[in-house]
C-alpha positions as CSV (number, residue, x, y, z in Angstrom):
1,M,-80.1,-37.5,-0.2
2,A,-81.4,-40.9,-0.5
3,E,-80.8,-42.0,2.9
4,K,-83.6,-39.5,3.9
5,Y,-86.2,-41.6,2.1
6,I,-88.2,-44.8,2.6
7,I,-90.1,-46.5,-0.1
8,Q,-93.7,-48.0,-0.1
9,V,-95.5,-49.8,-3.0
10,T,-99.1,-49.6,-3.6
11,A,-101.3,-51.1,-6.3
12,G,-104.9,-50.7,-7.6
13,P,-107.1,-51.1,-10.8
14,D,-106.6,-47.5,-11.9
15,Y,-104.9,-44.2,-11.1
16,D,-107.1,-43.4,-8.2
17,L,-104.8,-43.7,-5.1
18,D,-107.8,-44.1,-2.9
19,R,-108.4,-47.5,-4.6
20,H,-105.0,-48.7,-4.0
21,V,-103.7,-51.1,-1.3
22,V,-100.2,-51.4,0.2
23,V,-98.2,-54.2,-1.4
24,P,-96.3,-56.4,1.1
25,V,-93.1,-56.5,-0.9
26,N,-91.2,-59.8,-1.0
27,S,-94.2,-61.6,0.7
28,H,-95.2,-64.8,-1.0
29,E,-98.9,-64.0,-0.7
30,P,-100.2,-62.3,-3.8
31,V,-102.2,-59.0,-3.5
32,K,-105.7,-59.4,-5.3
33,I,-106.9,-56.4,-7.5
34,C,-110.3,-56.7,-9.0
35,S,-112.3,-54.4,-11.2
36,D,-115.0,-54.5,-13.9
37,L,-112.1,-55.1,-16.3
38,I,-109.9,-57.5,-14.6
39,D,-109.2,-60.0,-11.9
40,A,-105.5,-59.8,-11.0
41,E,-103.0,-61.1,-8.4
42,L,-99.8,-59.4,-7.9
43,N,-96.3,-60.0,-6.3
44,V,-93.7,-57.3,-6.1
45,R,-90.2,-58.4,-5.2
46,V,-87.3,-56.2,-4.6
47,Q,-83.7,-57.2,-3.8
48,N,-82.2,-55.7,-0.6
49,Y,-85.6,-54.0,0.2
50,R,-85.6,-51.7,3.2
51,G,-89.0,-50.0,2.9
52,L,-92.6,-50.3,4.0
53,P,-94.3,-52.1,5.6
54,R,-91.9,-52.2,8.5
55,N,-90.1,-55.5,8.9
56,S,-90.6,-56.5,5.4
57,P,-88.3,-59.3,4.1
58,T,-85.2,-57.8,2.6
59,T,-85.3,-60.4,-0.3
60,S,-87.3,-63.2,-1.7
61,P,-86.5,-66.9,-2.6
62,Y,-87.3,-65.8,-6.2
63,F,-84.0,-64.1,-6.6
64,S,-82.0,-67.3,-5.7
65,L,-83.7,-69.2,-8.6
66,E,-82.7,-69.2,-12.3
67,P,-82.6,-67.3,-14.3
68,H,-82.8,-64.5,-11.7
69,A,-79.7,-65.6,-9.9
70,S,-77.5,-65.5,-12.9
71,N,-79.1,-62.4,-14.2
72,K,-78.7,-60.7,-10.9
73,D,-82.2,-59.2,-11.2
74,Q,-83.1,-56.5,-8.8
75,Y,-86.8,-56.4,-8.9
76,S,-89.9,-58.3,-10.3
77,I,-93.6,-57.3,-10.9
78,A,-95.4,-60.6,-11.3
79,I,-99.0,-60.5,-12.5
80,R,-101.6,-63.3,-12.9
81,F,-104.7,-61.8,-14.5
82,T,-108.0,-62.7,-16.2
83,P,-109.4,-60.0,-18.4
84,K,-113.2,-59.5,-18.2
85,K,-115.3,-58.5,-21.1
86,P,-116.5,-54.8,-20.7
87,A,-120.1,-54.3,-19.8
88,R,-120.4,-52.1,-22.8
89,S,-118.3,-51.4,-25.9
90,S,-115.2,-49.4,-25.4
91,R,-114.3,-46.4,-27.5
92,S,-113.3,-47.2,-31.0
93,K,-109.6,-47.2,-32.1
94,A,-110.3,-44.3,-34.4
95,S,-111.5,-42.1,-31.7
96,S,-108.7,-42.8,-29.2
97,T,-106.6,-39.8,-28.4
98,D,-103.9,-41.8,-26.7
99,P,-100.6,-40.2,-27.7
100,S,-98.8,-43.5,-27.7
101,R,-100.9,-44.9,-30.6
102,S,-99.4,-44.9,-34.0
103,S,-101.0,-42.4,-36.4
104,S,-102.0,-45.3,-38.5
105,T,-104.2,-48.2,-37.2
106,S,-103.8,-50.3,-40.4
107,R,-102.2,-53.6,-40.3
108,P,-99.5,-54.8,-42.7
109,S,-100.7,-57.4,-45.2
110,E,-97.4,-59.0,-45.4
111,N,-97.0,-62.3,-43.8
112,P,-93.7,-62.8,-41.8
113,S,-92.3,-66.3,-42.0
114,T,-92.6,-66.7,-38.3
115,S,-96.2,-65.7,-38.0
116,G,-97.6,-69.2,-38.4
117,S,-100.4,-68.1,-40.6
118,S,-100.6,-67.4,-44.3
119,T,-103.8,-65.3,-44.1
120,P,-103.5,-61.5,-43.3
121,L,-106.0,-60.1,-40.8
122,T,-109.1,-58.3,-42.1
123,S,-111.4,-55.8,-40.5
124,E,-113.7,-58.6,-39.4
125,D,-110.7,-60.2,-37.6
126,S,-110.1,-56.9,-35.8
127,D,-113.8,-56.6,-34.8
128,E,-113.7,-60.3,-33.5
129,E,-110.6,-59.5,-31.4
130,S,-112.5,-56.7,-29.6
131,V,-115.3,-59.0,-28.9
132,N,-113.2,-62.0,-27.7
133,G,-110.5,-60.2,-25.9
134,I,-107.6,-57.7,-25.9
135,S,-105.4,-57.6,-28.9
136,G,-101.7,-58.1,-28.5
137,E,-101.3,-54.8,-30.3
138,D,-103.3,-53.1,-27.5
139,L,-102.2,-54.4,-24.2
140,H,-99.4,-52.2,-23.1
141,F,-97.2,-51.8,-20.1
142,G,-94.9,-49.0,-18.9
143,N,-94.5,-45.8,-17.0
144,D,-96.2,-42.5,-17.2
145,F,-96.4,-39.2,-15.4
146,D,-99.2,-36.6,-14.8
147,H,-97.0,-33.6,-15.3
148,P,-94.1,-32.3,-17.6
149,I,-90.6,-33.4,-16.8
150,R,-88.8,-32.2,-19.9
151,D,-87.0,-29.4,-18.1
152,R,-86.0,-31.8,-15.3
153,L,-84.4,-34.7,-17.3
154,P,-80.9,-35.6,-16.3
155,P,-77.9,-35.2,-18.4
156,G,-77.4,-38.4,-20.6
157,F,-81.1,-39.2,-20.7
158,S,-81.4,-39.5,-24.4
159,Y,-78.3,-41.7,-24.5
160,A,-79.7,-43.9,-21.8
161,M,-83.0,-44.2,-23.7
162,N,-81.1,-45.3,-26.8
163,I,-79.4,-48.1,-24.7
164,V,-82.8,-49.2,-23.3
165,K,-84.4,-49.4,-26.7
166,W,-81.5,-51.1,-28.4
167,W,-80.4,-53.5,-25.6
168,I,-83.4,-54.1,-23.5
169,D,-86.7,-53.6,-25.3
170,P,-86.8,-52.3,-28.9
171,G,-90.6,-52.3,-28.7
172,L,-90.8,-49.3,-26.3
173,D,-92.3,-46.0,-27.4
174,G,-92.6,-42.8,-25.5
175,D,-92.3,-39.1,-25.3
176,A,-90.4,-37.7,-22.3
177,Y,-91.0,-34.2,-23.5
178,A,-94.8,-34.4,-23.6
179,D,-97.1,-32.6,-21.2
180,R,-97.9,-36.1,-19.9
181,P,-94.8,-38.0,-20.4
182,Y,-95.0,-41.7,-21.0
183,L,-92.9,-44.8,-21.9
184,Y,-95.0,-47.8,-22.9
185,G,-94.4,-51.0,-24.8
186,P,-96.6,-53.9,-26.0
187,A,-97.0,-56.4,-23.2
188,L,-96.0,-59.2,-25.7
189,S,-92.5,-57.7,-26.2
190,S,-92.0,-56.0,-22.9
191,F,-92.6,-58.7,-20.3
192,N,-89.7,-61.0,-19.7
193,A,-92.0,-64.1,-19.2
194,I,-95.4,-64.8,-20.5
195,H,-97.3,-67.9,-19.4
196,V,-100.7,-68.8,-21.0
197,G,-102.5,-70.5,-18.0
198,E,-102.8,-70.5,-14.3
199,G,-99.1,-70.8,-13.3
200,E,-98.6,-71.5,-9.6
201,V,-98.3,-69.9,-6.2
202,N,-95.3,-71.4,-4.4
203,P,-94.0,-69.9,-1.1
204,E,-90.6,-71.6,-1.7
205,K,-90.3,-69.8,-4.9
206,G,-91.5,-66.4,-3.6
207,G,-95.2,-66.6,-4.5
208,L,-96.4,-66.3,-8.0
209,W,-94.2,-68.5,-10.1
210,F,-94.3,-69.3,-13.8
211,E,-91.9,-69.7,-16.8
212,E,-92.3,-68.8,-20.4
213,G,-94.8,-71.1,-22.0
214,G,-98.2,-72.2,-20.7
215,D,-100.3,-75.1,-19.6
216,E,-101.2,-77.8,-22.1
217,E,-103.9,-75.7,-23.8
218,G,-101.9,-72.5,-23.6
219,L,-98.9,-74.3,-25.3
220,K,-101.2,-75.3,-28.1
221,E,-102.6,-71.8,-28.6
222,R,-99.0,-70.3,-28.7
223,Q,-98.1,-73.0,-31.3
224,D,-101.1,-72.3,-33.4
225,L,-100.1,-68.6,-33.5
226,G,-96.5,-69.3,-34.3
227,A,-95.3,-67.9,-31.0
228,P,-91.8,-69.1,-30.2
229,A,-91.2,-71.3,-27.2
230,T,-88.5,-69.2,-25.6
231,A,-88.9,-65.7,-24.1
232,K,-86.2,-64.1,-26.0
233,D,-87.5,-65.3,-29.4
234,R,-91.2,-64.4,-28.4
235,M,-90.2,-60.9,-27.5
236,K,-88.4,-60.5,-31.0
237,W,-91.4,-62.2,-32.6
238,A,-93.7,-59.7,-31.1
239,L,-92.1,-56.7,-32.6
240,K,-93.9,-57.5,-35.8
241,P,-97.3,-55.9,-35.9
242,T,-98.9,-58.8,-37.7
243,N,-97.8,-61.2,-34.9
244,K,-98.9,-58.8,-32.2
245,S,-102.4,-58.5,-33.8
246,R,-102.9,-62.2,-34.1
247,W,-102.4,-62.7,-30.3
248,V,-105.6,-62.0,-28.2
249,F,-105.6,-61.9,-24.5
250,Q,-109.0,-63.7,-24.3
251,Y,-111.8,-62.6,-21.9
252,G,-112.2,-65.2,-19.2
253,K,-108.8,-66.8,-19.7
254,T,-105.9,-66.5,-17.2
255,Y,-102.5,-65.2,-18.2
256,C,-99.2,-64.8,-16.2
257,L,-96.8,-62.0,-16.8
258,D,-93.5,-61.3,-15.1
259,F,-91.4,-58.2,-15.6
260,F,-87.9,-58.3,-14.2
261,N,-84.4,-57.0,-14.8
262,P,-81.1,-56.1,-13.1
263,Y,-81.0,-52.5,-14.3
264,L,-83.1,-50.5,-11.8
265,D,-81.6,-50.7,-8.3
266,F,-84.1,-49.6,-5.7
267,N,-81.5,-49.8,-3.0
268,E,-79.1,-47.4,-4.5
269,F,-81.7,-45.6,-6.6
270,S,-79.7,-46.0,-9.8
271,L,-80.3,-47.2,-13.3
272,R,-77.5,-49.4,-14.3
273,L,-77.4,-50.0,-18.0
274,P,-74.6,-51.8,-20.1
275,G,-71.7,-49.4,-20.1
276,F,-73.7,-46.7,-18.4
277,T,-74.9,-45.8,-14.9
278,L,-77.4,-43.1,-14.3
279,P,-78.2,-42.0,-10.6
280,I,-82.0,-41.5,-10.6
281,M,-82.5,-40.4,-7.0
282,K,-81.9,-36.8,-8.0
283,Y,-84.5,-37.0,-10.8
284,W,-87.1,-39.4,-9.4
285,D,-90.5,-38.1,-10.6
286,G,-88.9,-35.2,-12.2
287,Q,-89.1,-33.2,-9.1
288,S,-85.5,-32.3,-8.1
289,L,-85.4,-28.8,-9.5
290,R,-88.5,-27.6,-7.8
291,S,-88.0,-24.4,-5.8
292,K,-90.0,-26.0,-3.0
293,P,-88.7,-29.7,-2.8
294,K,-91.6,-32.3,-2.9
295,R,-92.0,-34.4,0.1
296,S,-92.7,-37.6,-1.9
297,H,-91.8,-38.9,-5.2
298,T,-93.5,-41.7,-7.3
299,L,-92.6,-44.1,-10.1
300,R,-95.7,-45.6,-11.7
301,Y,-96.1,-48.8,-13.8
302,V,-99.3,-49.2,-15.7
303,L,-101.0,-52.1,-17.6
304,R,-103.4,-50.5,-20.0
305,N,-105.3,-50.7,-23.3
306,R,-103.6,-48.5,-26.0
307,S,-106.8,-48.2,-28.1
308,T,-109.6,-47.6,-25.4
309,D,-107.3,-45.9,-22.8
310,E,-108.8,-48.4,-20.3
311,T,-106.6,-49.1,-17.2
312,Y,-106.2,-52.6,-15.8
313,L,-103.5,-52.3,-13.1
314,V,-101.4,-49.5,-11.7
315,V,-98.4,-50.1,-9.4
316,V,-96.9,-47.2,-7.7
317,F,-93.4,-47.0,-6.0
318,T,-93.5,-44.0,-3.7
319,L,-90.6,-42.4,-1.7
320,Y,-91.5,-40.6,1.5
321,L,-89.3,-38.7,3.7
322,K,-88.3,-40.9,6.7
323,E,-89.3,-38.0,9.0
324,D,-92.8,-38.2,7.6
325,V,-93.3,-41.9,8.5
326,N,-94.3,-43.0,12.0
327,E,-92.5,-46.0,13.6
328,D,-95.5,-48.2,12.9
329,G,-95.2,-47.4,9.2
330,S,-98.3,-45.2,9.0
331,L,-98.0,-41.8,7.4
332,K,-97.7,-38.5,9.2
333,P,-99.6,-35.4,8.1
334,A,-96.9,-34.2,6.0
335,A,-96.8,-37.4,3.9
336,L,-100.6,-37.5,3.7
337,E,-100.6,-34.0,2.4
338,A,-98.0,-35.0,-0.2
339,T,-100.2,-37.9,-1.2
340,R,-103.3,-35.6,-1.5
341,Q,-101.3,-33.3,-3.7
342,D,-100.5,-36.3,-6.0
343,K,-104.2,-37.1,-6.1
344,E,-105.0,-33.5,-7.1
345,I,-102.4,-33.7,-10.0
346,A,-103.8,-36.9,-11.2
347,K,-107.4,-35.4,-11.2
348,E,-106.1,-32.3,-13.2
349,S,-104.5,-34.6,-15.7
350,G,-107.8,-36.2,-16.3
351,R,-106.7,-39.7,-15.3
352,V,-108.8,-39.7,-12.1
353,P,-112.4,-38.6,-12.3
354,V,-113.4,-35.7,-9.9
355,E,-115.8,-36.3,-7.1
356,G,-119.4,-36.9,-8.2
357,E,-118.4,-38.6,-11.5
358,G,-119.7,-41.9,-10.4
359,V,-116.5,-43.5,-9.0
360,S,-117.3,-46.1,-6.4
361,K,-115.0,-47.4,-3.7
362,D,-116.4,-50.8,-2.8
363,E,-116.2,-52.1,0.7
364,G,-113.8,-54.9,-0.3
365,Y,-111.1,-52.5,-1.4
366,Q,-111.4,-50.4,1.7
367,E,-111.2,-53.4,4.0
368,A,-108.2,-54.9,2.1
369,R,-106.5,-51.5,2.2
370,K,-106.8,-51.3,6.0
371,Q,-105.5,-55.0,6.4
372,F,-102.4,-54.4,4.3
373,E,-101.5,-51.1,6.0
374,K,-101.3,-53.1,9.3
375,L,-98.8,-55.7,8.0
376,D,-95.6,-56.2,9.9
377,I,-93.9,-59.0,8.1
378,S,-90.5,-60.1,9.3
379,E,-87.1,-58.6,10.0
380,A,-86.7,-54.9,10.7
381,G,-85.0,-52.6,8.2
382,G,-84.7,-48.9,7.1
383,L,-83.6,-47.4,3.8
384,E,-79.8,-47.1,3.9
385,T,-78.3,-45.7,0.8
386,T,-75.5,-43.5,-0.1
387,D,-76.9,-41.7,-3.2
388,D,-77.6,-38.0,-2.7
389,G,-79.0,-35.1,-4.6
390,V,-82.5,-34.7,-3.4
391,D,-83.3,-32.0,-0.9
């Protein structure tokens, strides 16, 4: 039952949970995540939040502002990031084994009327993209798992997916029946707001705040690409391969992305789609049918490169049994053991290198992690929900 669980959000530059820090949900202060590939700042907001750290705000000023108030948005993952040029060339597109990639890497030669260019891309253009930044075709965002969930999917899953792809994001692509299930979409058509430029950090607006568009230079770049000014039109525009491929997230330049919607309710643990509601507590992480119930469950959001398999940012929502969490918010041995098991599964999947493969955990990450785990932000709260179905 849902009332037995409490939620915690962590984030890091990759799948390695040892490199993650606890995210103070609904705090106006962004969490900084840095790696060889990216410098990023992150705010996670959840409406009616009753999770960890203890005494976290239950809401954010963000939700009282438009368009979020009218939309009745339930959560937001806001990212400000600057991609870095890799120290050495990444794997070529042809050698990528990413199952989310199309079997064809060729780009259409037709020129959509909205593309803003009359010249189709050539192989030289593609090579220039990899030198200057990340192609709009390759920067993807979505969910994935380290283990099969095909025999644990809830009734109505296929119907729900059809609604999601038709109503919310036609650019999504995934395979819930794979050994490593995934649901990814191009960032250009998946994020609700994209701002080319620095945006702002405003405590009165909940921290990172930006709207569709960009600074003066960013607006000009968008105009030159033929990218529409409004979010809805940009998301539709980005469904065409030729448009995605012309957009490059340039190394050394700052971009702002915001992912939000009213569909996933972290308070009641349900997916509320137009004309359809799916209780997800029972199927969170695909673990409900285990003979020995799992003591923690995770939902993972990933910002990644489709062609190189490089990971830029991973945000993890974890449910722990309340009985496995101390009063000060620290994890008891049972929860730590559940986390250790998740780490082992990630290693077995190949997403996290095993010990001795050169993964370094710098002092900055360790210190930041310690500080965030001590946070005790404002008013007290526990996870009080009525959904049930998890042992």
